[in-house]
C-alpha positions in Angstrom: 1.6 -4.7 3.6 -1.2 -2.3 2.4 -4.3 -4.3 1.4 -2.7 -7.4 -0.8 -1.3 -4.2 -1.7 -0.6 -0.8 -2.3 2.6 -1.2 -0.8 2.9 -3.3 -4.1 3.0 0.2 -5.2 6.0 0.9 -3.2 8.5 0.8 -5.9 6.1 3.0 -8.4 6.1 5.5 -5.2 9.9 5.6 -4.8 10.1 6.4 -8.5 7.1 9.2 -8.2 9.1 10.4 -5.2 12.3 10.6 -6.8 10.8 12.8 -9.5 9.5 15.2 -7.2 13.0 15.5 -5.4 15.2 15.7 -8.5 12.6 18.9 -9.2 13.1 20.4 -6.3 17.1 19.9 -6.0 17.7 20.8 -9.9 15.1 23.4 -10.6 13.5 25.0 -7.4 17.0 26.7 -6.5 16.6 25.5 -3.0 18.8 22.9 -2.8 18.4 19.3 -1.4 15.2 19.1 0.8 16.6 16.2 2.7 19.4 17.3 5.5 20.6 15.3 8.1 19.9 18.2 10.6 16.2 17.6 10.7 16.4 14.4 11.6 15.8 14.7 16.1 15.7 11.9 18.6 12.3 10.0 18.9 9.8 11.7 21.4 7.7 9.3 24.0 4.6 7.8 21.8 1.6 9.7 22.3 -1.4 7.2 23.3 -4.0 10.2 24.2 -6.7 9.8 21.7 -7.6 13.8 21.9 -3.9 14.7 21.2 -3.8 12.4 18.3 -7.4 13.4 16.9 -6.0 16.8 16.7 -3.3 16.0 14.4 -5.2 13.4 12.5 -9.1 14.8 12.5 -8.9 18.1 11.8 -11.8 19.0 10.2 -12.5 21.2 7.2 -13.9 24.6 7.7 -12.8 27.7 5.2 -10.9 29.6 8.0 -8.5 26.5 8.3 -7.3 27.0 4.5 -3.6 28.6 4.7 -3.4 31.8 3.0 -1.0 32.1 -0.2 -0.8 28.3 -1.2 1.8 26.8 -3.2 0.2 23.7 -3.9 -3.0 21.4 -3.2 -2.9 17.7 -2.8 -6.3 15.5 -3.0 -6.0 12.5 -0.8 -3.8 11.9 2.5 -2.8 8.1 1.3 1.1 7.7 1.8 1.7 9.2 -1.5 -0.3 12.3 -1.0 1.4 12.7 2.8 4.7 11.8 1.4 4.9 14.5 -1.6 3.4 17.0 0.6 5.9 16.6 3.3 8.5 16.9 0.7 7.2 20.0 -0.7 6.9 21.2 3.1 10.7 20.5 3.8 11.4 22.7 0.4 9.5 25.3 2.1 6.2 24.9 -0.3 2.9 25.8 1.9 0.6 22.6 1.1 -3.1 22.0 1.8 -3.7 18.4 1.8 -7.4 17.4 1.9 -9.1 14.1 2.5 -12.7 13.0 2.5 -12.6 10.5 5.1 -12.3 11.5 8.7 -9.3 10.5 9.6 -5.8 11.0 7.7 -3.5 8.6 6.4 -5.6 6.5 3.6 -4.4 2.6 4.1 -2.4 3.5 6.9 -4.9 4.5 9.3 -6.3 2.7 12.3 -9.5 2.5 13.6 -10.6 1.1 17.6 -13.9 -1.1 17.8 -14.5 -2.6 21.2 -11.5 -1.7 22.9 -9.6 -3.5 20.0 -7.7 -1.7 17.7 -6.9 -2.6 13.9 -4.7 -1.3 10.8 -6.5 -1.1 7.4 -3.5 -1.6 5.1 0.3 -1.7 6.0 0.5 -5.4 7.3 4.4 -5.1 6.9 7.3 -3.1 5.2 10.6 -3.9 4.0 13.6 -2.0 3.4 13.6 -0.4 7.0 17.1 -1.2 7.9 19.4 1.3 9.1 20.7 3.1 6.0 18.3 1.4 3.3 16.6 3.7 1.0 13.1 3.7 2.1 14.4 3.8 5.6 16.4 7.5 4.9 13.2 8.7 3.1 10.9 7.8 6.2 13.4 9.2 8.8 13.2 12.6 6.5 9.4 12.7 5.9 8.9 12.0 9.5 11.8 14.3 10.8 13.1 10.9 12.7 9.9 10.5 14.8 8.8 7.5 13.3 10.3 3.9 14.6 10.2 0.4 13.6 9.9 -3.0 14.9 11.8 -5.7 13.0 9.5 -8.8 12.6 11.2 -12.2 13.2 13.5 -13.6 10.4 10.8 -16.5 9.3 8.3 -13.6 8.3 6.1 -15.0 6.0 5.1 -18.8 5.7 3.4 -20.0 2.4 0.9 -22.8 2.4 0.2 -25.0 -0.6 -2.5 -27.4 -0.4 -0.8 -29.5 2.7 2.7 -28.1 1.9 4.4 -25.4 4.0 7.5 -23.2 2.5 9.1 -20.4 4.5 10.6 -17.2 3.9 13.5 -15.6 5.8 15.4 -12.7 5.9 18.8 -12.0 5.3 20.5 -11.1 2.0 22.0 -14.9 1.9 19.8 -16.7 4.3 16.7 -15.7 1.9 18.2 -17.9 -1.1 19.7 -20.5 1.5 16.4 -21.1 3.1 14.8 -21.5 -0.6 17.7 -23.9 -1.6 17.2 -26.1 1.4 13.5 -26.3 0.4 13.7 -26.9 -3.3 16.6 -29.2 -3.4 17.7 -29.3 -7.1 16.4 -26.1 -8.0 19.7 -24.2 -6.8 20.3 -23.1 -10.5 16.9 -21.5 -10.9 16.9 -19.9 -7.4 20.0 -18.3 -8.3 19.3 -17.3 -11.7 15.8 -15.6 -10.0 17.9 -13.8 -7.2 20.4 -12.5 -10.6 17.5 -11.0 -12.3 15.9 -9.6 -9.1 19.1 -7.8 -8.0 19.3 -6.6 -11.7 15.8 -5.1 -11.8 16.5 -3.5 -8.2 19.4 -2.0 -9.2 18.4 -0.5 -12.6 14.7 0.6 -11.8 15.7 3.9 -11.0 16.3 4.5 -14.9 12.6 4.3 -14.9 12.5 7.5 -12.5 14.8 9.2 -14.8 12.5 8.9 -17.8 9.9 11.0 -15.8 11.9 14.1 -15.8 12.6 14.0 -19.3 10.6 15.7 -21.8 7.1 13.7 -23.0 8.2 13.7 -26.6 12.0 12.4 -25.8 10.7 9.4 -23.2 7.9 8.6 -26.2 10.4 8.4 -28.7 13.2 6.2 -26.8 10.2 3.8 -26.1 9.0 3.4 -29.7 12.3 3.3 -31.1 13.4 0.3 -28.2 17.0 2.0 -28.1 16.2 1.6 -24.1 16.3 -1.9 -24.1 19.8 -1.4 -25.3 20.6 0.5 -22.3 19.3 -1.9 -19.7 17.3 -5.3 -19.3 15.1 -3.6 -17.0 12.8 -2.5 -19.8 12.4 -5.7 -21.0 11.5 -7.0 -17.5 9.1 -4.4 -17.4 7.3 -5.6 -20.4 7.6 -9.5 -19.4 4.8 -11.0 -17.7 6.2 -12.4 -14.3 4.6 -16.1 -15.1 6.6 -16.4 -18.2 9.9 -15.5 -16.8 9.8 -17.8 -13.8 8.0 -20.5 -16.0 11.5 -20.4 -17.8 13.3 -20.6 -15.1 12.2 -23.6 -13.7 9.0 -26.1 -14.3 8.4 -26.9 -10.2 4.8 -25.4 -9.9 5.6 -25.0 -6.2 9.0 -22.8 -6.7 7.1 -21.1 -9.5 4.5 -20.0 -6.9 6.5 -19.1 -4.1 8.5 -16.8 -6.4 5.0 -14.8 -7.0 3.3 -15.3 -3.6 2.9 -11.6 -2.6 -0.2 -11.4 -4.5 -2.0 -7.9 -5.0 -4.8 -9.0 -7.1 -3.4 -9.5 -10.8 -2.4 -13.1 -11.6 1.7 -13.7 -12.5 0.5 -14.2 -16.3 -0.8 -10.5 -16.4 1.6 -8.8 -14.0 5.0 -7.3 -14.5 8.3 -9.4 -13.9 9.8 -5.9 -12.7 6.9 -5.3 -10.2 6.4 -8.7 -8.8 10.5 -9.0 -8.5 10.9 -5.5 -6.9 8.0 -6.6 -4.2 10.0 -9.9 -3.5 13.4 -7.9 -3.4 11.6 -5.3 -0.7 11.1 -7.6 2.0 14.8 -9.6 1.3 16.4 -7.9 4.1 13.6 -8.3 6.4 10.1 -7.0 7.4 9.3 -4.1 9.7 6.2 -3.0 11.1 5.3 0.7 12.6 5.9 1.5 16.4 2.9 2.2 17.6 1.0 1.2 14.9 0.4 2.2 11.1 -1.5 5.4 12.2 2.2 6.5 13.2 3.1 7.3 9.7 0.7 10.1 9.0 0.7 11.4 12.6 4.7 12.0 12.3 4.3 13.6 8.7 1.5 15.9 9.4 3.6 18.1 11.7 6.2 18.6 8.8 3.5 19.9 6.6 2.1 22.2 9.3 5.5 23.8 10.4 5.9 25.5 6.5 2.3 26.9 7.1 0.2 23.9 5.5 -2.4 21.7 6.8 -4.1 18.3 6.3 -7.7 18.8 6.7 -10.6 16.0 6.7 -14.1 15.6 5.8 -13.3 17.6 2.8 -14.3 15.8 -0.3 -13.0 17.5 -3.3 -15.5 17.2 -5.9 -13.8 18.6 -8.9 -10.3 20.2 -10.2 -10.5 23.5 -11.7 -8.8 24.0 -14.9 -8.4 27.2 -16.8 -6.9 27.2 -19.9 -5.7 23.5 -20.1 -4.1 24.4 -16.6 -5.2 23.1 -13.3 -5.9 25.6 -11.0 -7.6 24.8 -7.8 -10.4 22.5 -6.3 -14.0 22.4 -5.5 -14.4 21.1 -1.9 -18.2 19.9 -1.7 -19.8 21.0 1.5 -23.6 20.5 2.7 -24.4 24.0 2.5 -22.4 25.2 -0.6 -19.4 24.4 -2.7 -16.3 26.1 -1.7 -13.3 26.9 -4.4 -9.8 26.8 -3.5 -6.7 28.3 -5.5 -3.5 27.1 -5.9 -0.8 27.0 -8.6 0.1 23.0 -8.4 -2.9 20.7 -8.1 -1.6 17.0 -7.2 -4.3 14.6 -7.1 -3.2 10.9 -4.7 -7.1 9.9 -5.6 -6.1 7.2 -8.3 -6.2 7.4 -11.9 -9.8 6.4 -12.6 -11.1 8.8 -10.0 -9.3 11.5 -10.9 -9.6 11.5 -15.0 -13.1 10.5 -14.4 -15.1 12.0 -11.5 -12.7 15.2 -10.8 -11.7 16.6 -14.2 -14.2 18.8 -16.1 -16.3 17.1 -19.1 -14.5 18.5 -21.7 -11.1 17.2 -20.5 -12.6 13.8 -19.5 -14.4 13.0 -22.5 -11.3 13.9 -24.5 -9.7 11.3 -26.8 -6.3 11.5 -25.1 -7.8 10.6 -21.7 -10.1 8.0 -23.5 -7.0 6.3 -25.0 -5.1 6.2 -21.9 -8.2 4.9 -19.8 -8.9 2.2 -22.1 -5.4 0.7 -21.6 -5.8 0.0 -18.1 -8.2 -1.8 -15.9 -9.1 -1.8 -12.2 -7.1 -4.7 -10.0 -9.8 -7.1 -8.0 -10.3 -5.6 -4.4 -9.8 -7.1 -1.0 -12.3 -8.5 1.6 -10.9 -8.2 4.9 -12.2 -9.2 8.3 -10.9 -7.9 11.8 -11.0 -10.2 14.6 -10.5 -9.1 18.0 -9.4 -12.1 20.2 -9.3 -12.0 24.0 -5.6 -12.3 25.7 -2.3 -11.3 24.8 0.2 -11.8 22.2 2.3 -13.7 24.5 -1.0 -15.7 26.2 -2.2 -16.8 23.0 1.5 -17.7 21.6 0.9 -15.6 18.5 4.0 -14.7 16.3 4.9 -11.9 14.0 4.8 -14.2 10.8 2.5 -13.7 8.0 0.5 -16.6 6.4 -0.2 -17.0 3.4 -2.6 -20.0 2.2 -3.4 -21.3 -1.4 -5.5 -24.1 -2.0 -3.4 -25.4 -4.8 0.0 -24.0 -6.4 -1.8 -22.5 -9.6 -2.1 -18.5 -9.0 -3.6 -18.0 -12.3 -6.3 -20.8 -12.1 -7.1 -19.3 -8.7 -7.5 -16.2 -10.1 -9.9 -17.4 -12.6 -11.5 -19.2 -9.9 -12.3 -16.0 -8.3 -13.5 -14.6 -11.4 -16.3 -17.3 -12.2 -17.3 -17.7 -8.7 -20.0 -16.0 -6.9 -19.4 -14.5 -3.0 -21.7 -17.9 -1.6 -19.3 -20.2 -4.0 -16.1 -18.6 -2.5 -17.4 -19.2 0.8 -18.0 -22.7 0.6 -14.4 -23.1 -1.1 -12.5 -20.6 -0.3 -9.2 -20.4 -2.8 -6.8 -18.1 -0.9 -6.2 -16.2 2.3 -3.7 -14.0 4.2 -3.7 -14.4 7.7 -1.6 -11.4 10.0 -1.5 -10.5 13.6 -0.9 -6.8 13.9 -0.5 -7.4 17.6 1.9 -9.5 17.8 4.0 -7.1 15.5 4.0 -3.9 17.5 5.3 -4.1 21.0 3.5 -1.3 22.2 -0.2 -3.1 21.4 -0.2 -4.9 24.9 0.5 -1.9 26.7 -2.0 0.3 25.1 -4.7 -2.4 24.7 -3.7 -4.9 27.9 -5.3 -8.2 27.6 -6.4 -8.0 24.0 -4.9 -9.3 20.5 -6.1 -8.9 17.0 -5.9 -10.5 13.8 -6.8 -9.6 10.4 -8.1 -11.8 7.5 -7.7 -11.2 3.6 -9.1 -12.6 0.6 -9.7 -11.6 -2.8 -13.5 -10.1 -4.0 -14.5 -9.2 -7.0 -16.4 -5.6 -7.4 -19.4 -7.9 -9.4 -19.8 -9.4 -6.1 -21.5 -6.0 -4.3 -21.9 -3.8 -7.3 -25.7 -4.2 -6.8 -25.0 -1.8 -3.6 -23.2 0.6 -5.4 -23.6 4.3 -4.2 -25.5 3.4 -0.6 -23.7 4.4 2.2 -21.8 1.9 4.4 -24.1 0.6 7.2 -27.5 1.5 5.1 -27.2 -1.6 2.5 -29.6 -3.5 3.7 -29.7 -7.3 5.3 -28.7 -9.3 2.4 -25.7 -7.6 2.0 -24.7 -8.1 5.7 -25.7 -11.9 5.5 -23.4 -12.2 2.7 -20.2 -10.8 4.1 -20.8 -12.5 7.5 -21.0 -15.8 5.5 -17.8 -15.4 3.7 -16.3 -13.6 6.9 -17.3 -16.6 9.0 -15.8 -19.0 6.6 -12.7 -17.3 6.8 -12.5 -17.2 10.6 -13.0 -21.0 10.8 -10.1 -21.6 8.2 -7.9 -19.2 10.5 -8.7 -21.4 13.6 -8.0 -24.6 11.6 -4.4 -23.3 11.4 -4.2 -21.6 15.2 -6.3 -23.7 17.1 -5.8 -22.1 20.1 -7.8 -19.0 19.1 -10.8 -21.1 19.4 -13.3 -19.5 21.8 -11.3 -16.3 22.2 -13.2 -14.2 19.5 -15.9 -12.1 21.7 -19.4 -12.7 20.6 -20.4 -9.9 18.2 
């Protein structure tokens, strides 16, 4: 799962990709860009660092810009790379520009002191053979990206001193819940029914994206869509309201809501939360070779159509002429570089795109202000990457993820985070996520023998660190480092309470 979670946006990513696919299929004249004959048997895993860097760390220079571009993509996260790959498969020449020194966004990995850590993907659902997401990923990587299935009991949830376990399987998923919540069978069945309705009808939201804007607006305002499908009512309903009507059992309500991504159940859509639960119903998977394999196997697809993915290429603004985006400006130390293309796609996020990249006359317009005023930033995450001496087998690690909540009221816990400073949270940690990436990838022991890794995650309001805005990493001062280290040490101590065999296995910093 991406940091609690960009994979929360998987349903929206799929809807957007569906829109691109339908456009190419219906109007490009080339037919479907997805074909069976372009999925090949996987090649051996590439572990040589230089070979990988040639793909993932191609530095920007003007001479590397492909001629006659069909499209520009800002950002090389999974969304940017996916749309670039689909366009490339349709014969389009695409340039992807990434400001970081490695492509992949939250799919990239980094190495530190002989350990490898992922930064975002902790597990992915719907990667079973024939599943929609698996078919899409096979197409985007031409079958080169392989997946390792986690154990059936892929998540554990701790609420105070009570532990609940989530199992994969179309039948085992609800049956396991019923065994743990006797007397709540009707609520669980109703939740499963509604979750299935959402999963089956969510494509209707994708269909809205290809209709004329005026028609979509009319359909939404008239509420005619509510007569067509329950998905539109569920999208507008808060998750807390619906699960609260299903059961009064607070523990079960929390289990229905535990895949937390920075928004309390009272403010989040039932549609999004239920799609997340459904996403893992058949099990959880992790990329074979680590999460950087996603970008590593998408980039060659883009390159084969004459495109490029270039890093260290910070886009400072989008060029607009007569109301249409015509290119971008890449900021360099000596001068700005202008790059033109008939299509510009931003994967930099809505606030970055509208507030930072567009010309002043557009970003200050009434329409843009109205759009952004209806949105707000979600809460961020604080991650601790922990190297461990010993292999997965030696330390007895499992691929099961652990979600720890102080109590069974997620709305209250969110309020706690917003009202406490970092020091107070360090003393009284309300929630935390623990995962072992090295236990999910069977190649980790081969690539890093005698080592394992653990990732710890909690929420972090922006205000905690806002005073250091604008300062570069590793140059924010001793106070900043001390605050982070106190919270990290508290999180590590809490993790060792759950996994006492890890005591003494963390190398000295």
